[in-house]
N, C-alpha and C positions, 0 to 999 in steps of 0.2 A: 635551442630546439634539438640540437644533436644529443645533448646530455638527457634531455627528456625522453627522446626516442630510445636511447641506449638503456635507460632505467626501465622502460616499458617492456623491452625485449627481454631483459634480465628477469623481470617478475614473471612473464609468461613462461620462460624456460624453467623457473623454479616450480611453477604450478604444474607443468607438465611432468617434471621429474617426481614430484610428490604423488601425482595421480598414478604414475606407472608403478612406483614402489607400493602404493596402497593396493593396486590390483594384484600384484605378485603375492603380497602377504595374504590377501583374502583367498586367492586360489590355493595357496599352500595350506591354509587352515582348513578349507573345505576338503582337500585331499586327505589330510591327516584325520579328520573327523570321520571320513568314509572308511578309512582303513581300521579305525578303532570301533566302528559301530557294531554292537553285538548282534548276534543272530544271523550274520550274513556268511554264506559259504565262502570259505577262503579267508575270512577275517581273522584277526589275531585274538579277539575276545573269546573267552570260554565261559559258559554259564554253568553253574553247579546245579544239578537236578538229582532227584532220587527216583529210581525205577523199581517196578515189581514185575516178576515173570507172569505172563498170562497163563492161566490154567483153568481147566473145567472144574466147576464147582456146583454143588447142589444147594440151592437157596430154599430155606424153610420159612414160608410165610406164616404169620401168626396174628392173633387177636389178644389184646389185653383187656381183661375184665375183672370185676371184684365179686367175691362170693362169700358164703357163710358155711362153716363146718357144722354139720348136723348128723344126727343118727340116721342110719339107713332105714331102720324100722322104728317107728314111734307111733304112739296112740294117745289121743286126748282122753282125760278122765272127766266124766260127768256125774253129777249127783242124781240120785233117783227121785229126789223130792225137792220142791222149792223151799227156800228158807234162808237162814243166816248161818254162816260158818261158825260153829261153836269151838272147834279145835282143829289144829293141823299137826299131824304126827311126823311129817317129813320136811326136808329142806332141799334146796337145789343141790343135786349130785347124790342124794341118798339112794341106796340100793333097796329095792323092795321085791318081794316075791308075790306071785299071783295069789290073791285073796287077802293080802295084808290090808289093814285099815289105815288109810292114809289121812283121812279127815272124818269129821262128824258135822252133820248139818242139823240145826234146830228148826224144825218145820212149824213151831208154835206161832199162833197168831194172838193178838191181844184178846184176852178173856178165855184163851184156850191153852192147854198144856199137852204136848206130845213128846214121845220119847225121841231121843236123838237118833238120826238116821245115818248109819255108817256109810262111808264111801270107800269101796274096796278097789285095790289094784287089779285091773283086768288081765295084766301080763306081768311077767317078771322082767326087771330091768332097773334103770336108774331114772331119777327125776331129772329131766333135761330142760324144764322151764320153771320159772319161779312160781311157786304155789300161790293161790289167792290168800289174802290176809284174813285173820280171824275177825269176824264181825261183818265181813262183806256179804251182801245179799247175792244169792245165786238162784238160778232156775235149772231146770233139767236140760236147758240148752246152753248152760254156761260151763266152759271147761275150767275145772279147778286147777289142773296141772297137766303135764304130759309126761309119759313114761316111754323111754327109748333104750335101745341097745348101744351103749357107748363103746363097746368093743369093736363094732363095725360102723365106721364113720364114712360120710360122703360129703361132697360139696355141691351146693346148688348156686348156680351163677347165671345171670342174664347176659344174653349176647345180642347186640344191636341187629336190627332187622336186615341191614345191608349185607350181613355175613351169613344169613340163614341158608343160602344155597350150598355153603360149604360144610354145614354141620351134619355130622353123622356119628353113630356109635363107633368107638375104636380109636378116635382121634386122641393123640397124646398131649399132655399138658405139664408144665412146670408150675408148682404151687409154692408160694412163699408166705410165711406167717409173720405178723408183726412181732410176736414173742421171740422169734428165732431169726434175726436179720442175717441174710447171707446164706441160710440153709435152704436147699431146694428139695422139695418133696415131689415125686413123680405121681401122676394120676392119669386115669384113662376115662374118656366119656362112655358112660354106660346107658344113658337114656337122653333122648331129645324130645322136648315138648312138641306135640303135634300142632300146637296153635301159637300164634303171635299175640302177646298181650296188647290189646288196642290202646290201653292207657299209656304204656311205656315204650311201645314199638320195639319190644324185645321178645326173644324166645328163651325159655329157661332150659339149661342143660344140667344134667346130674353127672358128677365125676366120682369114681371110686379111687381111693388111694391104692397104689400098686403094692405097698407094704404097710403092715400095721406098725405104728410108732406110738409109743406111750407119751411122747411129747405133745401129740395132737389131741386137743380137747374139743368137745362139741361147744358150739357158740363162738369159736374163734373167727376172726375176720381173715379172709384169704385173698391174696392177689394171684390171679390165674393168667398164665401165658399159654394160650391154647394154639397149638400148631395146626394150621388148617390145610395148607397146600405145599407141595414140593415142586420146584422147578429145576429139572436136571438136564444134563446133556449139553450145556452151553458154557462158553467162557464167561467168567465174571471178574470184573475189575472194580476198583474203588470208584464210587460215583463221582468224587471230586476230580478224578482224572479226565472226565469228559468235559470238553468245552463246546458250548452251543453258539452258533453264529448263522444268521439267515436261515433259521428253521433246520439247520443241519448240525449233526453231532460229529465231533472229530476228537482225536487224541494224538499224542506224539509217541512214536516208536523209536527206540534207541537202535542205531545201526552199528555194525561191527567197526566201522571206521571212526566212531566217535561223534557222529552227527545224529541228528534226529530227523524223522520224516513225519510230516503231518498227514494223518490218515483219516479219511471220512468213514464212519462206521454206522451200523444200524444197531439200536439198543432194544432190549427186551424188558423183562420184569425187573423191578427194583425191590430189594429187601434191605432195610437198614442202610448201611453205607456201601452196599454192593449192587452193581448193575450188570445185567446180562449183555454181552456183545454177540449179536447173531449173525454178523457178516463182516468180512474184510479184516479179520484178525486171527492169527494162528497161535496155538499153544506153543509156549517156549519163547515167543517174542517178548521183549521187555518194554513196558508201558511206563511213560513218565507219570508219576503220581504226586510229585512235588516240584514246583518250579516251571510247570507247563505254561504259565502266563507270561514268563520272561523269555520264551524262546519262539522261534519261527521255523518254517520249513527249511531244512539244510543247516541249521545253527549247530556250531560245535559245542559239545557239552562235556562236563565232568560228572560222570554218574557216581555219586557217593555210595550207592548201594553195591557197586562193583569196584572196590579199590584195586589199583594196579598191584600185581604181586611184586614183592621186593626182589631186586636183582640179586643174582648169586654172587658170592665173593669174587669169583673169576671174572664175571662180566663187569662188576664194579671196578676191579683193577684195570681191566682192558679200557674201560671208558676214561679212567683217570689218566692213563698213559696217552690216549688219543687227545685228551684235552691239553696235556702238557706239550705235545708235539705241535698242536695247532697254536698254542700260545707262544711258542718260541720262534714261529715263522716271522720273517720280516716282510 
């Protein structure tokens, strides 16, 4: 019985010792984890971020649409008699003078014979639409072709109805043509249609090129970037730097001591990747634009946008001597 009791006491003692050791190890592990947890004030971890300086910027809002290059002044050409086209004397792009015969129409009917009726150019210019084909039947309301002034070109483009309130003559635009990728031609709105097309829910605008350019031809497809509104007088930052939480918007500002502060802000207009900050941010402050999801209020950071200046040779030598003295102490 004595041996059995001794064995029981020994087992209980071992179990208690194991339990105490386990508790000590767990507490030490927790303490070490807290010391190494990133984003805590006074912690040893430092998160790398990139910041940008807050500055007042003007945002230019715009609308993207497609258009067609055409002559500023063009007129359709109609025959004076019904009949069949007997001949065509021009082709697309041909230059004609007022009074030139561009086609002849045969008004003859079965059993009758009439002289060919000439179709004359009403103005001087160039043929800007493909003429009708020989043999085609035409009437006095059928346009055989169109004559225009290809020296003075314009762009006609539709704009969706939701942007109608912002349309007015004088708006600036950047025009690109498929034939010249990467080349930007400047243009200005000269006329805005007074009505909205009920079928397409768009309003047509006419833009004139700011400069003549021989590379631009009538009939070309144009992509138009029309600038509509300017938003000025506010700080603008990258849209991705804003973090939303519980219907609030906030960002992180880098402090002089190498930490960041979480800052609740009010936002304004957004254009492309820029957003206006209308309250609680000053010009000159540095806003975290990369790495903001890895930090919290008070976290220590390494701002890669502001590398620390290299130490002077004198300071480097002094630091080395200090390190040697510290290392030689017992």
